[in-house]
Backbone as CSV, one residue per row, in Angstrom:
resi,resn,N_x,N_y,N_z,CA_x,CA_y,CA_z,C_x,C_y,C_z
1,MET,-18.060,25.026,-8.651,-16.649,24.839,-8.893,-16.216,23.531,-8.244
2,SER,-15.580,22.688,-9.009,-15.150,21.403,-8.471,-13.699,21.484,-8.016
3,ALA,-13.403,20.761,-6.956,-12.025,20.704,-6.464,-11.234,19.739,-7.337
4,ARG,-10.012,20.099,-7.672,-9.150,19.250,-8.483,-7.875,18.968,-7.719
5,LEU,-7.456,17.751,-7.767,-6.216,17.350,-7.117,-5.045,17.935,-7.886
6,GLN,-4.249,18.744,-7.224,-3.103,19.383,-7.859,-1.817,18.590,-7.645
7,SER,-1.719,17.909,-6.513,-0.535,17.102,-6.221,-0.881,16.101,-5.126
8,LEU,0.004,15.168,-4.945,-0.179,14.128,-3.940,1.172,13.895,-3.286
9,HIS,1.258,14.112,-1.990,2.551,13.989,-1.301,2.944,12.528,-1.143
10,HIS,2.034,11.705,-0.585,2.329,10.286,-0.425,1.041,9.517,-0.176
11,ILE,1.168,8.193,-0.262,0.057,7.281,0.027,0.508,6.363,1.153
12,GLY,-0.347,6.153,2.132,-0.056,5.260,3.246,-0.649,3.887,3.002
13,VAL,0.150,2.854,3.320,-0.277,1.471,3.101,0.098,0.638,4.329
14,ILE,-0.847,-0.117,4.856,-0.555,-1.051,5.946,-0.051,-2.339,5.328
15,VAL,1.087,-2.844,5.820,1.695,-4.051,5.276,1.880,-5.091,6.381
16,GLU,1.951,-6.335,5.968,2.128,-7.432,6.930,3.572,-7.542,7.392
17,ASP,4.520,-7.346,6.484,5.945,-7.494,6.786,6.688,-6.307,6.186
18,LEU,7.051,-5.359,7.030,7.667,-4.121,6.553,8.976,-4.386,5.829
19,ASP,9.837,-5.209,6.395,11.137,-5.468,5.772,11.004,-6.131,4.410
20,ALA,10.111,-7.116,4.308,9.906,-7.803,3.027,9.299,-6.852,1.986
21,THR,8.400,-5.978,2.412,7.774,-5.029,1.498,8.801,-4.026,0.980
22,ILE,9.635,-3.512,1.870,10.688,-2.587,1.446,11.606,-3.266,0.442
23,ALA,12.027,-4.488,0.748,12.926,-5.223,-0.154,12.291,-5.410,-1.531
24,TRP,10.997,-5.709,-1.587,10.313,-5.908,-2.866,10.320,-4.611,-3.681
25,TYR,9.951,-3.499,-3.047,9.927,-2.218,-3.762,11.322,-1.807,-4.221
26,GLU,12.337,-2.073,-3.421,13.713,-1.764,-3.827,14.120,-2.604,-5.038
27,ARG,13.898,-3.901,-4.948,14.336,-4.837,-5.980,13.577,-4.678,-7.289
28,HIS,12.255,-4.550,-7.207,11.441,-4.566,-8.429,11.138,-3.187,-9.014
29,LEU,11.096,-2.157,-8.191,10.685,-0.844,-8.683,11.712,0.252,-8.439
30,GLY,12.845,-0.101,-7.848,13.900,0.877,-7.659,13.641,1.916,-6.582
31,PHE,12.746,1.638,-5.651,12.486,2.558,-4.550,13.658,2.540,-3.576
32,ALA,13.775,3.598,-2.777,14.785,3.685,-1.725,14.103,4.105,-0.426
33,VAL,14.686,3.701,0.692,14.160,4.107,1.994,14.528,5.571,2.220
34,LEU,13.528,6.390,2.524,13.735,7.809,2.790,13.865,8.078,4.283
35,SER,13.071,7.376,5.081,13.155,7.497,6.538,12.376,6.358,7.184
36,THR,12.729,6.074,8.416,12.010,5.073,9.203,11.802,5.625,10.610
37,PHE,10.748,5.177,11.228,10.493,5.526,12.622,9.482,4.546,13.170
38,GLY,9.182,4.659,14.421,8.201,3.780,15.028,7.544,4.467,16.196
39,PHE,6.527,3.824,16.679,5.864,4.239,17.901,5.294,2.969,18.502
40,PRO,4.870,2.988,19.758,4.416,1.742,20.383,3.372,1.020,19.528
41,GLY,3.714,-0.192,19.124,2.797,-1.015,18.349,2.922,-0.896,16.848
42,ALA,3.886,-0.113,16.361,3.982,0.049,14.912,5.400,0.427,14.490
43,ARG,5.747,0.005,13.267,6.972,0.439,12.578,6.517,1.109,11.287
44,VAL,7.224,2.168,10.903,6.826,2.947,9.742,8.059,3.255,8.898
45,ALA,7.894,3.220,7.577,8.960,3.596,6.663,8.375,4.432,5.535
46,PHE,9.068,5.515,5.206,8.775,6.255,3.988,9.744,5.745,2.933
47,ILE,9.212,5.347,1.782,10.054,4.924,0.664,9.666,5.757,-0.546
48,GLY,10.568,5.868,-1.489,10.226,6.666,-2.644,11.136,6.425,-3.821
49,ARG,10.653,6.900,-4.954,11.418,6.919,-6.198,10.935,8.130,-6.969
50,GLY,11.823,9.098,-7.145,11.407,10.337,-7.784,10.326,11.007,-6.961
51,ALA,9.264,11.416,-7.620,8.176,12.113,-6.936,7.183,11.166,-6.260
52,VAL,7.341,9.861,-6.435,6.413,8.884,-5.867,6.896,8.475,-4.482
53,LYS,6.012,8.642,-3.482,6.362,8.287,-2.109,5.262,7.433,-1.500
54,LEU,5.680,6.420,-0.749,4.755,5.575,-0.005,5.142,5.597,1.467
55,GLU,4.144,5.594,2.330,4.358,5.457,3.764,3.850,4.068,4.134
56,LEU,4.739,3.187,4.539,4.406,1.807,4.860,4.302,1.637,6.366
57,PHE,3.215,1.041,6.834,2.977,0.800,8.251,2.928,-0.698,8.515
58,GLN,3.667,-1.176,9.503,3.491,-2.532,10.014,2.946,-2.375,11.426
59,ILE,1.712,-2.812,11.633,1.024,-2.659,12.906,1.059,-3.988,13.658
60,ASP,1.608,-3.981,14.864,1.666,-5.199,15.671,0.258,-5.718,15.950
61,GLY,0.053,-7.015,15.725,-1.218,-7.651,16.039,-2.342,-7.367,15.066
62,ALA,-2.063,-6.704,13.956,-3.123,-6.425,12.978,-3.562,-7.725,12.315
63,ALA,-4.847,-7.866,12.115,-5.376,-9.055,11.453,-5.128,-8.951,9.958
64,PRO,-4.715,-10.051,9.321,-4.544,-10.007,7.857,-5.899,-9.825,7.166
65,ILE,-5.862,-9.282,5.954,-7.114,-9.122,5.222,-7.635,-10.495,4.789
66,SER,-8.916,-10.574,4.597,-9.540,-11.836,4.227,-9.171,-12.222,2.796
67,ASP,-9.256,-13.504,2.497,-8.981,-13.975,1.141,-9.904,-13.302,0.125
68,ARG,-11.142,-13.044,0.500,-12.101,-12.406,-0.396,-11.607,-11.020,-0.820
69,ARG,-11.009,-10.272,0.103,-10.525,-8.920,-0.215,-9.220,-8.947,-0.987
70,ARG,-8.558,-10.100,-1.087,-7.309,-10.218,-1.830,-7.545,-10.507,-3.315
71,ARG,-8.799,-10.654,-3.728,-9.111,-10.984,-5.117,-8.606,-9.916,-6.057
72,PRO,-7.868,-10.300,-7.100,-7.305,-9.297,-8.009,-8.335,-8.579,-8.873
73,ASP,-9.557,-9.102,-8.969,-10.554,-8.426,-9.804,-11.192,-7.242,-9.082
74,GLY,-10.837,-7.058,-7.824,-11.313,-5.901,-7.091,-12.707,-6.034,-6.514
75,ALA,-13.428,-7.094,-6.820,-14.799,-7.223,-6.325,-14.826,-7.269,-4.802
76,GLY,-13.869,-7.938,-4.207,-13.820,-7.999,-2.751,-13.536,-6.646,-2.135
77,ALA,-12.621,-5.903,-2.711,-12.265,-4.592,-2.180,-13.416,-3.606,-2.332
78,GLN,-14.197,-3.749,-3.390,-15.320,-2.845,-3.619,-16.577,-3.300,-2.887
79,GLY,-16.596,-4.548,-2.454,-17.777,-5.068,-1.801,-18.928,-5.278,-2.760
80,SER,-18.640,-5.409,-4.020,-19.671,-5.554,-5.034,-19.897,-7.021,-5.365
81,ALA,-21.135,-7.384,-5.589,-21.453,-8.749,-5.988,-21.458,-8.899,-7.503
82,GLN,-21.268,-7.817,-8.219,-21.284,-7.872,-9.674,-19.965,-8.435,-10.200
83,GLN,-20.053,-9.154,-11.293,-18.862,-9.673,-11.948,-18.263,-8.580,-12.821
84,PRO,-16.936,-8.433,-12.811,-16.332,-7.412,-13.674,-16.505,-7.770,-15.141
85,THR,-16.524,-6.767,-15.988,-16.682,-7.007,-17.418,-15.345,-7.296,-18.090
86,HIS,-14.239,-7.128,-17.372,-12.913,-7.421,-17.921,-12.027,-7.973,-16.806
87,ARG,-10.939,-8.563,-17.174,-9.978,-9.095,-16.209,-8.613,-8.499,-16.486
88,TRP,-7.889,-8.155,-15.453,-6.506,-7.679,-15.590,-5.598,-8.875,-15.478
89,ASN,-4.730,-9.061,-16.431,-3.796,-10.182,-16.398,-2.409,-9.709,-16.038
């Protein structure tokens, strides 16, 4: 018997600039801030639109991701040396 995902409460994402990220989601996708909080070394915001919720973390002193991992074709994120067979535009 295989396990099947029935629902998803939220997804957590580490961001470089919490305020700028919130503003982008509000402006472009209609998200709203649901709650904010912090703890030593971090600021956190829950944002959402309808059933979609994101938990955004800004961690003090976190190193930015490398340029290789920022590639839109996903090869950097997957760590694969293979070239994708298609490109997302």
